[in-house]
C-alpha positions as CSV (number, residue, x, y, z in Angstrom):
1,X,1.6,-0.3,10.6
2,X,-0.3,0.1,7.3
3,X,-1.3,3.4,5.8
4,X,-4.3,5.3,7.2
5,X,-7.8,4.6,6.0
6,X,-8.1,8.2,5.0
7,X,-5.1,7.9,2.7
8,X,-6.6,4.8,1.1
9,X,-10.0,6.4,0.5
10,X,-8.4,9.5,-1.0
11,X,-6.0,7.5,-3.2
12,X,-3.0,9.1,-1.5
13,X,-1.2,6.1,-0.1
14,X,2.2,7.1,-1.4
15,X,1.8,10.6,0.1
16,X,1.1,9.0,3.5
17,X,4.1,6.8,3.2
18,X,6.4,9.7,2.2
19,X,5.2,11.9,5.0
20,X,6.5,9.3,7.5
21,X,9.8,8.8,5.7
22,X,10.6,12.5,5.5
23,X,10.0,12.8,9.2
24,X,11.9,9.7,10.0
25,X,15.0,10.6,7.9
26,X,15.5,13.7,10.0
27,X,15.8,11.6,13.1
28,X,18.1,9.1,11.4
29,X,20.4,11.8,10.2
30,X,20.8,13.1,13.8
31,X,21.9,9.7,14.9
32,X,24.4,9.1,12.1
33,X,25.8,12.2,10.4
34,X,26.2,12.2,6.6
35,X,29.9,12.7,6.9
36,X,30.2,9.4,8.8
37,X,28.2,7.6,6.1
38,X,30.4,9.0,3.4
39,X,33.5,7.7,5.2
40,X,32.0,4.2,5.6
41,X,30.9,4.2,1.9
42,X,34.4,5.0,0.8
43,X,35.6,1.6,2.2
44,X,32.5,-0.5,1.3
45,X,33.2,-3.9,-0.3
46,X,32.9,-4.2,-4.1
47,X,29.4,-4.3,-5.6
48,X,27.8,-7.0,-7.7
49,X,26.9,-5.8,-11.2
50,X,23.2,-6.0,-11.7
51,X,23.4,-4.5,-15.2
52,X,25.7,-7.3,-16.3
53,X,23.2,-9.8,-15.0
54,X,20.2,-8.1,-16.8
55,X,22.2,-8.0,-20.0
56,X,22.4,-11.8,-20.2
57,X,19.9,-13.7,-22.5
58,X,16.4,-14.3,-21.1
59,X,14.7,-12.6,-18.2
60,X,16.3,-12.3,-14.8
61,X,14.0,-13.4,-12.0
62,X,14.3,-11.0,-9.0
63,X,12.6,-12.3,-5.8
64,X,11.2,-9.8,-3.5
65,X,11.4,-10.3,0.3
66,X,8.7,-8.5,2.2
67,X,7.0,-9.0,5.5
68,X,4.0,-6.8,5.1
69,X,2.0,-4.6,2.7
70,X,1.0,-0.9,3.2
71,X,-2.6,-1.8,2.4
72,X,-2.9,-5.4,3.7
73,X,-0.7,-5.3,6.8
74,X,1.2,-8.4,8.0
75,X,1.6,-11.0,5.3
76,X,4.4,-13.3,6.6
77,X,4.3,-14.2,10.3
78,X,7.7,-15.3,11.6
79,X,9.4,-13.5,8.7
80,X,13.2,-14.1,8.4
81,X,14.6,-12.1,5.5
82,X,17.9,-13.9,5.4
83,X,16.4,-17.4,5.4
84,X,13.8,-16.3,2.9
85,X,16.3,-14.8,0.5
86,X,18.4,-18.0,0.7
87,X,15.4,-20.1,-0.1
88,X,14.5,-17.9,-3.1
89,X,18.1,-18.2,-4.5
90,X,17.9,-22.0,-4.1
91,X,14.6,-21.9,-6.0
92,X,16.2,-20.2,-8.9
93,X,16.1,-16.4,-8.3
94,X,19.3,-14.7,-9.6
95,X,18.7,-11.5,-7.8
96,X,16.9,-10.5,-4.6
97,X,15.1,-7.3,-3.6
98,X,14.7,-6.6,0.1
99,X,12.0,-4.2,1.5
100,X,13.7,-2.2,4.2
101,X,10.8,0.2,4.9
102,X,10.2,-0.1,8.7
103,X,6.6,1.1,9.1
104,X,4.7,-0.1,6.0
105,X,6.6,-3.2,5.0
106,X,7.9,-4.0,8.5
107,X,11.5,-4.4,7.2
108,X,14.8,-2.9,8.3
109,X,18.1,-2.1,6.7
110,X,19.7,-4.9,8.8
111,X,17.7,-7.3,6.7
112,X,19.6,-6.2,3.6
113,X,22.9,-6.1,5.3
114,X,22.5,-9.6,6.7
115,X,21.3,-11.0,3.4
116,X,24.2,-9.5,1.5
117,X,26.7,-11.1,4.0
118,X,25.0,-14.5,3.7
119,X,24.1,-14.8,0.0
120,X,26.6,-15.7,-2.7
121,X,28.4,-12.6,-4.0
122,X,27.2,-13.3,-7.6
123,X,23.6,-12.6,-6.4
124,X,22.8,-8.9,-6.6
125,X,20.9,-7.6,-3.5
126,X,18.6,-4.6,-4.2
127,X,17.3,-2.2,-1.6
128,X,13.5,-1.7,-2.2
129,X,12.5,1.4,-0.3
130,X,11.3,5.0,-0.6
131,X,14.5,6.8,-1.4
132,X,14.4,10.6,-1.9
133,X,17.6,11.9,-0.4
134,X,21.4,11.4,-1.0
135,X,21.7,10.3,2.6
136,X,19.7,7.2,1.9
137,X,21.9,6.3,-1.1
138,X,25.0,6.4,1.0
139,X,23.1,4.4,3.7
140,X,22.3,1.8,1.1
141,X,25.9,1.5,0.0
142,X,27.1,1.1,3.5
143,X,24.5,-1.6,4.2
144,X,25.8,-3.6,1.2
145,X,23.1,-2.9,-1.5
146,X,24.1,-3.6,-5.1
147,X,21.2,-1.6,-6.4
148,X,18.4,0.7,-5.2
149,X,14.9,1.6,-6.4
150,X,14.2,5.2,-7.1
151,X,10.5,6.2,-7.5
152,X,9.8,8.8,-10.2
153,X,6.5,9.4,-8.5
154,X,8.2,11.1,-5.5
155,X,11.2,12.7,-7.2
156,X,11.5,15.9,-9.3
157,X,13.6,15.8,-12.5
158,X,16.7,17.3,-10.9
159,X,16.5,15.2,-7.8
160,X,16.1,12.0,-9.8
161,X,19.1,12.8,-12.0
162,X,21.2,13.6,-8.9
163,X,20.3,10.3,-7.2
164,X,20.9,8.3,-10.4
165,X,24.3,9.8,-10.7
166,X,25.2,9.4,-7.0
167,X,24.1,5.7,-7.1
168,X,26.3,5.0,-10.0
169,X,29.2,6.9,-8.4
170,X,29.0,4.5,-5.5
171,X,29.1,1.6,-7.9
172,X,25.4,0.5,-7.3
173,X,22.7,0.2,-10.0
174,X,19.9,2.7,-9.9
175,X,16.5,1.2,-10.8
176,X,14.0,3.9,-11.7
177,X,10.4,3.0,-11.1
178,X,7.8,4.4,-13.5
179,X,4.0,3.9,-13.8
180,X,2.9,6.5,-16.4
181,X,4.1,7.8,-19.7
182,X,5.0,11.2,-18.1
183,X,7.1,9.4,-15.4
184,X,8.8,7.4,-18.1
185,X,9.8,10.5,-20.0
186,X,11.3,12.0,-16.8
187,X,13.1,8.8,-16.1
188,X,14.6,8.5,-19.5
189,X,15.9,12.0,-19.2
190,X,17.8,11.0,-16.1
191,X,19.7,8.4,-18.2
192,X,19.5,5.4,-15.8
193,X,20.8,2.0,-16.9
194,X,17.6,0.3,-15.7
195,X,13.9,1.3,-15.7
196,X,11.3,-0.7,-13.8
197,X,7.8,-0.5,-15.3
198,X,5.5,-0.9,-12.3
199,X,2.0,-2.1,-13.2
200,X,0.8,-1.0,-9.7
201,X,-0.1,2.6,-9.0
202,X,1.7,3.7,-5.8
203,X,-1.1,6.1,-4.7
204,X,-4.0,3.7,-5.0
205,X,-2.2,0.3,-5.2
206,X,-4.5,-0.5,-8.2
207,X,-3.1,-2.9,-10.7
208,X,-3.0,-1.9,-14.4
209,X,-2.2,-5.2,-16.2
210,X,-1.5,-3.6,-19.6
211,X,0.9,-1.0,-18.3
212,X,4.1,-2.9,-19.4
213,X,2.6,-3.5,-22.8
214,X,1.8,0.2,-23.2
215,X,5.1,1.7,-22.0
216,X,7.7,-0.9,-23.1
217,X,7.7,0.2,-26.8
218,X,8.4,3.8,-25.7
219,X,11.8,2.9,-24.1
220,X,15.1,3.2,-26.0
221,X,17.0,0.0,-26.6
222,X,19.9,1.4,-24.5
223,X,17.9,1.0,-21.3
224,X,17.3,-2.3,-19.5
225,X,13.7,-2.9,-18.5
226,X,12.2,-4.7,-15.6
227,X,8.5,-5.5,-15.1
228,X,6.9,-5.4,-11.7
229,X,3.4,-5.5,-10.1
230,X,1.0,-8.4,-10.0
231,X,3.2,-11.1,-11.5
232,X,1.8,-13.9,-9.4
233,X,1.5,-17.1,-11.6
234,X,3.8,-19.0,-13.9
235,X,1.4,-18.1,-16.8
236,X,2.0,-14.4,-16.0
237,X,5.8,-14.9,-16.2
238,X,5.5,-16.8,-19.5
239,X,3.3,-14.1,-21.0
240,X,5.7,-11.3,-19.9
241,X,8.4,-12.8,-22.1
242,X,6.6,-11.3,-25.2
243,X,7.4,-7.8,-23.9
244,X,11.1,-8.2,-24.3
245,X,11.8,-7.6,-20.6
246,X,15.3,-8.1,-19.2
247,X,13.9,-8.9,-15.8
248,X,10.8,-9.5,-13.6
249,X,10.4,-8.5,-10.0
250,X,8.1,-10.9,-8.2
251,X,7.0,-9.3,-4.9
252,X,3.7,-9.7,-3.0
253,X,2.8,-13.0,-4.7
254,X,5.7,-14.7,-2.8
255,X,4.6,-13.0,0.5
256,X,1.1,-14.2,0.1
257,X,1.8,-17.8,-0.9
258,X,2.1,-20.6,1.7
259,X,5.0,-22.2,-0.2
260,X,6.7,-19.3,-1.8
261,X,9.8,-21.2,-2.8
262,X,7.7,-23.8,-4.7
263,X,5.8,-21.0,-6.5
264,X,9.1,-19.4,-7.4
265,X,10.4,-22.7,-8.8
266,X,7.3,-22.9,-11.1
267,X,7.9,-19.3,-12.2
268,X,11.5,-19.9,-13.0
269,X,10.5,-23.0,-15.1
270,X,7.9,-20.8,-16.9
271,X,10.6,-18.3,-17.6
272,X,12.7,-21.0,-19.3
273,X,10.0,-22.2,-21.7
């Protein structure tokens, strides 16, 4: 199910999404207590180091696996996250992000777990979801995530800092999503190893193509930087190299394309020139 038309009209798409997630988390926590998750997390297999991958020369290409969009609905009929992730790795992606949001992206945590079990261990698998509570971080660890996205747009300063620290304690990589200068300031204060500059506004889903160019110079050199939002052509990948990014997350472009693995191959080639 996509977001409501009222949320779209009011530019409150993220608010609509988060209302669902806050209600859903209460139900999930009743099914599996936090204490159980902590126990499972303590014996979770070793994680793959996304930071080390991003530190390598050039831009890391992260392929996003998503079935649907909150504003466009179903994008990939017959979606198979594991098969899709495997095809993307064959096409040259060196990391994969799996949307696990059940309602708006029509994903599930099992998609991530199954992909992690199937893909080569050297390929980091990132949980792309709306994480706002420590419970979800433990949940991600147990499912096999090597990294998680944390949206500054939904987290206060103290909560963001807590989730960054907890993610690192569980040997995963926190990727802090920012869209504005104010969010960037808050994100830097939380001292994450990776910040994702999202050119898309989560509330309106509008694309601001200059956002990476505007915010990238404001980041300290100690933080690794990923660009995301609207990178849909080989030309866009080639142009992104000028912004000294450590990685690019390619999302909806792959979901919309009839031959996503071929598009990804072209983007990987553009990244190498």
